[in-house]
Backbone atoms as SQL, in Angstrom:
CREATE TABLE atoms (id INTEGER PRIMARY KEY, chain TEXT, resi INTEGER, resn TEXT, atom TEXT, x REAL, y REAL, z REAL);
INSERT INTO atoms VALUES
  (1, 'A', 1, 'UNK', 'N', -8.122, 21.987, 81.249),
  (2, 'A', 1, 'UNK', 'CA', -8.100, 21.583, 79.872),
  (3, 'A', 1, 'UNK', 'C', -6.942, 20.637, 79.585),
  (4, 'A', 2, 'UNK', 'N', -5.995, 20.494, 80.479),
  (5, 'A', 2, 'UNK', 'CA', -4.838, 19.656, 80.225),
  (6, 'A', 2, 'UNK', 'C', -5.205, 18.181, 80.122),
  (7, 'A', 3, 'UNK', 'N', -6.324, 17.759, 80.711),
  (8, 'A', 3, 'UNK', 'CA', -6.750, 16.367, 80.629),
  (9, 'A', 3, 'UNK', 'C', -7.536, 16.074, 79.358),
  (10, 'A', 4, 'UNK', 'N', -7.882, 17.102, 78.611),
  (11, 'A', 4, 'UNK', 'CA', -8.688, 16.925, 77.404),
  (12, 'A', 4, 'UNK', 'C', -7.832, 16.359, 76.273),
  (13, 'A', 5, 'UNK', 'N', -8.450, 15.550, 75.447),
  (14, 'A', 5, 'UNK', 'CA', -7.812, 15.021, 74.253),
  (15, 'A', 5, 'UNK', 'C', -7.854, 16.082, 73.165),
  (16, 'A', 6, 'UNK', 'N', -6.699, 16.385, 72.587),
  (17, 'A', 6, 'UNK', 'CA', -6.633, 17.380, 71.517),
  (18, 'A', 6, 'UNK', 'C', -7.098, 16.776, 70.200),
  (19, 'A', 7, 'UNK', 'N', -8.003, 17.475, 69.550),
  (20, 'A', 7, 'UNK', 'CA', -8.479, 17.076, 68.228),
  (21, 'A', 7, 'UNK', 'C', -8.274, 18.277, 67.319),
  (22, 'A', 8, 'UNK', 'N', -7.410, 18.125, 66.329),
  (23, 'A', 8, 'UNK', 'CA', -7.119, 19.202, 65.389),
  (24, 'A', 8, 'UNK', 'C', -7.841, 18.909, 64.083),
  (25, 'A', 9, 'UNK', 'N', -8.547, 19.907, 63.561),
  (26, 'A', 9, 'UNK', 'CA', -9.384, 19.733, 62.373),
  (27, 'A', 9, 'UNK', 'C', -8.940, 20.712, 61.294),
  (28, 'A', 10, 'UNK', 'N', -8.906, 20.237, 60.053),
  (29, 'A', 10, 'UNK', 'CA', -8.687, 21.093, 58.893),
  (30, 'A', 10, 'UNK', 'C', -9.936, 20.992, 58.028),
  (31, 'A', 11, 'UNK', 'N', -10.524, 22.129, 57.713),
  (32, 'A', 11, 'UNK', 'CA', -11.717, 22.168, 56.867),
  (33, 'A', 11, 'UNK', 'C', -11.308, 22.413, 55.421),
  (34, 'A', 12, 'UNK', 'N', -11.790, 21.575, 54.538),
  (35, 'A', 12, 'UNK', 'CA', -11.584, 21.764, 53.107),
  (36, 'A', 12, 'UNK', 'C', -12.957, 22.064, 52.523),
  (37, 'A', 13, 'UNK', 'N', -13.134, 23.288, 52.108),
  (38, 'A', 13, 'UNK', 'CA', -14.432, 23.735, 51.612),
  (39, 'A', 13, 'UNK', 'C', -15.147, 24.524, 52.695),
  (40, 'A', 14, 'UNK', 'N', -15.527, 25.729, 52.361),
  (41, 'A', 14, 'UNK', 'CA', -16.165, 26.604, 53.344),
  (42, 'A', 14, 'UNK', 'C', -17.519, 27.090, 52.846),
  (43, 'A', 15, 'UNK', 'N', -18.280, 26.163, 52.313),
  (44, 'A', 15, 'UNK', 'CA', -19.652, 26.479, 51.928),
  (45, 'A', 15, 'UNK', 'C', -20.512, 26.542, 53.181),
  (46, 'A', 16, 'UNK', 'N', -21.795, 26.375, 53.011),
  (47, 'A', 16, 'UNK', 'CA', -22.712, 26.443, 54.154),
  (48, 'A', 16, 'UNK', 'C', -22.342, 25.456, 55.250),
  (49, 'A', 17, 'UNK', 'N', -22.048, 24.228, 54.882),
  (50, 'A', 17, 'UNK', 'CA', -21.742, 23.198, 55.869),
  (51, 'A', 17, 'UNK', 'C', -20.429, 23.486, 56.597),
  (52, 'A', 18, 'UNK', 'N', -19.387, 23.825, 55.860),
  (53, 'A', 18, 'UNK', 'CA', -18.087, 24.101, 56.475),
  (54, 'A', 18, 'UNK', 'C', -18.132, 25.278, 57.432),
  (55, 'A', 19, 'UNK', 'N', -18.781, 26.357, 57.016),
  (56, 'A', 19, 'UNK', 'CA', -18.883, 27.540, 57.887),
  (57, 'A', 19, 'UNK', 'C', -19.727, 27.243, 59.118),
  (58, 'A', 20, 'UNK', 'N', -20.817, 26.514, 58.944),
  (59, 'A', 20, 'UNK', 'CA', -21.678, 26.181, 60.088),
  (60, 'A', 20, 'UNK', 'C', -20.950, 25.261, 61.070),
  (61, 'A', 21, 'UNK', 'N', -20.193, 24.300, 60.540),
  (62, 'A', 21, 'UNK', 'CA', -19.428, 23.408, 61.402),
  (63, 'A', 21, 'UNK', 'C', -18.393, 24.197, 62.206),
  (64, 'A', 22, 'UNK', 'N', -17.700, 25.135, 61.560),
  (65, 'A', 22, 'UNK', 'CA', -16.712, 25.967, 62.251),
  (66, 'A', 22, 'UNK', 'C', -17.369, 26.769, 63.369),
  (67, 'A', 23, 'UNK', 'N', -18.520, 27.352, 63.086),
  (68, 'A', 23, 'UNK', 'CA', -19.248, 28.135, 64.097),
  (69, 'A', 23, 'UNK', 'C', -19.690, 27.233, 65.253),
  (70, 'A', 24, 'UNK', 'N', -20.186, 26.054, 64.935),
  (71, 'A', 24, 'UNK', 'CA', -20.648, 25.120, 65.960),
  (72, 'A', 24, 'UNK', 'C', -19.508, 24.705, 66.890),
  (73, 'A', 25, 'UNK', 'N', -18.357, 24.403, 66.325),
  (74, 'A', 25, 'UNK', 'CA', -17.191, 24.036, 67.145),
  (75, 'A', 25, 'UNK', 'C', -16.815, 25.192, 68.066),
  (76, 'A', 26, 'UNK', 'N', -16.815, 26.408, 67.538),
  (77, 'A', 26, 'UNK', 'CA', -16.476, 27.576, 68.362),
  (78, 'A', 26, 'UNK', 'C', -17.495, 27.781, 69.481),
  (79, 'A', 27, 'UNK', 'N', -18.769, 27.671, 69.143),
  (80, 'A', 27, 'UNK', 'CA', -19.824, 27.899, 70.133),
  (81, 'A', 27, 'UNK', 'C', -19.857, 26.823, 71.212),
  (82, 'A', 28, 'UNK', 'N', -19.521, 25.601, 70.860),
  (83, 'A', 28, 'UNK', 'CA', -19.623, 24.470, 71.788),
  (84, 'A', 28, 'UNK', 'C', -18.285, 24.053, 72.392),
  (85, 'A', 29, 'UNK', 'N', -17.226, 24.827, 72.149),
  (86, 'A', 29, 'UNK', 'CA', -15.889, 24.427, 72.595),
  (87, 'A', 29, 'UNK', 'C', -15.838, 24.094, 74.085),
  (88, 'A', 30, 'UNK', 'N', -16.337, 24.980, 74.910),
  (89, 'A', 30, 'UNK', 'CA', -16.271, 24.754, 76.360),
  (90, 'A', 30, 'UNK', 'C', -17.029, 23.498, 76.785),
  (91, 'A', 31, 'UNK', 'N', -18.203, 23.277, 76.225),
  (92, 'A', 31, 'UNK', 'CA', -18.963, 22.086, 76.615),
  (93, 'A', 31, 'UNK', 'C', -18.322, 20.811, 76.069),
  (94, 'A', 32, 'UNK', 'N', -17.666, 20.872, 74.917),
  (95, 'A', 32, 'UNK', 'CA', -16.950, 19.699, 74.407),
  (96, 'A', 32, 'UNK', 'C', -15.810, 19.315, 75.342),
  (97, 'A', 33, 'UNK', 'N', -15.112, 20.317, 75.861),
  (98, 'A', 33, 'UNK', 'CA', -14.029, 20.047, 76.813),
  (99, 'A', 33, 'UNK', 'C', -14.604, 19.518, 78.122),
  (100, 'A', 34, 'UNK', 'N', -15.569, 20.212, 78.656),
  (101, 'A', 34, 'UNK', 'CA', -16.138, 19.865, 79.964),
  (102, 'A', 34, 'UNK', 'C', -16.866, 18.517, 79.946),
  (103, 'A', 35, 'UNK', 'N', -17.731, 18.311, 78.970),
  (104, 'A', 35, 'UNK', 'CA', -18.597, 17.133, 78.972),
  (105, 'A', 35, 'UNK', 'C', -17.974, 15.897, 78.329),
  (106, 'A', 36, 'UNK', 'N', -17.075, 16.107, 77.364),
  (107, 'A', 36, 'UNK', 'CA', -16.539, 14.969, 76.611),
  (108, 'A', 36, 'UNK', 'C', -15.020, 14.850, 76.659),
  (109, 'A', 37, 'UNK', 'N', -14.351, 15.833, 77.259),
  (110, 'A', 37, 'UNK', 'CA', -12.898, 15.785, 77.331),
  (111, 'A', 37, 'UNK', 'C', -12.228, 15.951, 75.978),
  (112, 'A', 38, 'UNK', 'N', -12.867, 16.709, 75.074),
  (113, 'A', 38, 'UNK', 'CA', -12.325, 16.925, 73.733),
  (114, 'A', 38, 'UNK', 'C', -12.016, 18.401, 73.517),
  (115, 'A', 39, 'UNK', 'N', -10.766, 18.686, 73.252),
  (116, 'A', 39, 'UNK', 'CA', -10.339, 20.049, 72.926),
  (117, 'A', 39, 'UNK', 'C', -10.249, 20.139, 71.405),
  (118, 'A', 40, 'UNK', 'N', -11.381, 20.427, 70.764),
  (119, 'A', 40, 'UNK', 'CA', -11.461, 20.464, 69.304),
  (120, 'A', 40, 'UNK', 'C', -11.097, 21.863, 68.825),
  (121, 'A', 41, 'UNK', 'N', -10.123, 21.926, 67.928),
  (122, 'A', 41, 'UNK', 'CA', -9.697, 23.208, 67.365),
  (123, 'A', 41, 'UNK', 'C', -9.555, 23.085, 65.856),
  (124, 'A', 42, 'UNK', 'N', -10.041, 24.095, 65.164),
  (125, 'A', 42, 'UNK', 'CA', -9.861, 24.158, 63.715),
  (126, 'A', 42, 'UNK', 'C', -8.521, 24.838, 63.478),
  (127, 'A', 43, 'UNK', 'N', -7.577, 24.093, 62.931),
  (128, 'A', 43, 'UNK', 'CA', -6.230, 24.617, 62.732),
  (129, 'A', 43, 'UNK', 'C', -5.953, 25.002, 61.285),
  (130, 'A', 44, 'UNK', 'N', -6.875, 24.666, 60.394),
  (131, 'A', 44, 'UNK', 'CA', -6.704, 25.031, 58.997),
  (132, 'A', 44, 'UNK', 'C', -8.041, 25.072, 58.290),
  (133, 'A', 45, 'UNK', 'N', -8.121, 25.931, 57.296),
  (134, 'A', 45, 'UNK', 'CA', -9.332, 26.037, 56.481),
  (135, 'A', 45, 'UNK', 'C', -8.909, 26.447, 55.078),
  (136, 'A', 46, 'UNK', 'N', -9.527, 25.820, 54.084),
  (137, 'A', 46, 'UNK', 'CA', -9.171, 26.126, 52.699),
  (138, 'A', 46, 'UNK', 'C', -10.393, 26.042, 51.806),
  (139, 'A', 47, 'UNK', 'N', -10.394, 26.887, 50.799),
  (140, 'A', 47, 'UNK', 'CA', -11.396, 26.806, 49.741),
  (141, 'A', 47, 'UNK', 'C', -10.743, 27.296, 48.458),
  (142, 'A', 48, 'UNK', 'N', -11.524, 27.506, 47.429),
  (143, 'A', 48, 'UNK', 'CA', -10.960, 27.889, 46.131),
  (144, 'A', 48, 'UNK', 'C', -10.322, 29.275, 46.147),
  (145, 'A', 49, 'UNK', 'N', -10.601, 30.072, 47.171),
  (146, 'A', 49, 'UNK', 'CA', -10.043, 31.427, 47.258),
  (147, 'A', 49, 'UNK', 'C', -8.745, 31.498, 48.046),
  (148, 'A', 50, 'UNK', 'N', -8.411, 30.442, 48.786),
  (149, 'A', 50, 'UNK', 'CA', -7.178, 30.472, 49.561),
  (150, 'A', 50, 'UNK', 'C', -7.254, 29.567, 50.771),
  (151, 'A', 51, 'UNK', 'N', -6.286, 29.753, 51.664),
  (152, 'A', 51, 'UNK', 'CA', -6.201, 28.898, 52.845),
  (153, 'A', 51, 'UNK', 'C', -5.669, 29.695, 54.029),
  (154, 'A', 52, 'UNK', 'N', -5.983, 29.208, 55.215),
  (155, 'A', 52, 'UNK', 'CA', -5.467, 29.790, 56.452),
  (156, 'A', 52, 'UNK', 'C', -5.072, 28.645, 57.373),
  (157, 'A', 53, 'UNK', 'N', -3.937, 28.813, 58.041),
  (158, 'A', 53, 'UNK', 'CA', -3.447, 27.803, 58.971),
  (159, 'A', 53, 'UNK', 'C', -2.964, 28.511, 60.227),
  (160, 'A', 54, 'UNK', 'N', -3.334, 27.962, 61.372),
  (161, 'A', 54, 'UNK', 'CA', -2.844, 28.459, 62.658),
  (162, 'A', 54, 'UNK', 'C', -2.805, 27.273, 63.606),
  (163, 'A', 55, 'UNK', 'N', -1.614, 26.862, 64.011),
  (164, 'A', 55, 'UNK', 'CA', -1.474, 25.687, 64.873),
  (165, 'A', 55, 'UNK', 'C', -2.202, 25.852, 66.200),
  (166, 'A', 56, 'UNK', 'N', -2.382, 27.089, 66.640),
  (167, 'A', 56, 'UNK', 'CA', -3.091, 27.352, 67.884),
  (168, 'A', 56, 'UNK', 'C', -4.597, 27.315, 67.734),
  (169, 'A', 57, 'UNK', 'N', -5.069, 27.386, 66.508),
  (170, 'A', 57, 'UNK', 'CA', -6.505, 27.340, 66.247),
  (171, 'A', 57, 'UNK', 'C', -7.023, 28.626, 65.637),
  (172, 'A', 58, 'UNK', 'N', -7.855, 28.480, 64.639),
  (173, 'A', 58, 'UNK', 'CA', -8.527, 29.612, 64.012),
  (174, 'A', 58, 'UNK', 'C', -9.818, 29.904, 64.768),
  (175, 'A', 59, 'UNK', 'N', -10.267, 31.129, 64.709),
  (176, 'A', 59, 'UNK', 'CA', -11.531, 31.493, 65.343),
  (177, 'A', 59, 'UNK', 'C', -12.669, 31.066, 64.419),
  (178, 'A', 60, 'UNK', 'N', -13.397, 30.043, 64.819),
  (179, 'A', 60, 'UNK', 'CA', -14.482, 29.512, 64.007),
  (180, 'A', 60, 'UNK', 'C', -15.595, 30.499, 63.743),
  (181, 'A', 61, 'UNK', 'N', -15.712, 31.516, 64.592),
  (182, 'A', 61, 'UNK', 'CA', -16.749, 32.527, 64.395),
  (183, 'A', 61, 'UNK', 'C', -16.371, 33.517, 63.303),
  (184, 'A', 62, 'UNK', 'N', -15.090, 33.543, 62.919),
  (185, 'A', 62, 'UNK', 'CA', -14.626, 34.494, 61.905),
  (186, 'A', 62, 'UNK', 'C', -14.332, 33.850, 60.557),
  (187, 'A', 63, 'UNK', 'N', -14.474, 32.551, 60.451),
  (188, 'A', 63, 'UNK', 'CA', -14.201, 31.871, 59.179),
  (189, 'A', 63, 'UNK', 'C', -15.322, 32.173, 58.198),
  (190, 'A', 64, 'UNK', 'N', -14.935, 32.659, 57.021),
  (191, 'A', 64, 'UNK', 'CA', -15.916, 32.974, 55.967),
  (192, 'A', 64, 'UNK', 'C', -15.498, 32.359, 54.667);
């Protein structure tokens, strides 16, 4: 993974699209690294109820 390009993403809005995008990134993480050399991580997420930030990456499967 050290050769992969780091891509850090912050999601603003966690409606249907935001949650689905987070899940998709989590589910496809390994293939994004392997096939495209992209280490995509969601490092922040916010909506009207609050925000979460983790420089190491949030678990896209747990974002609600």
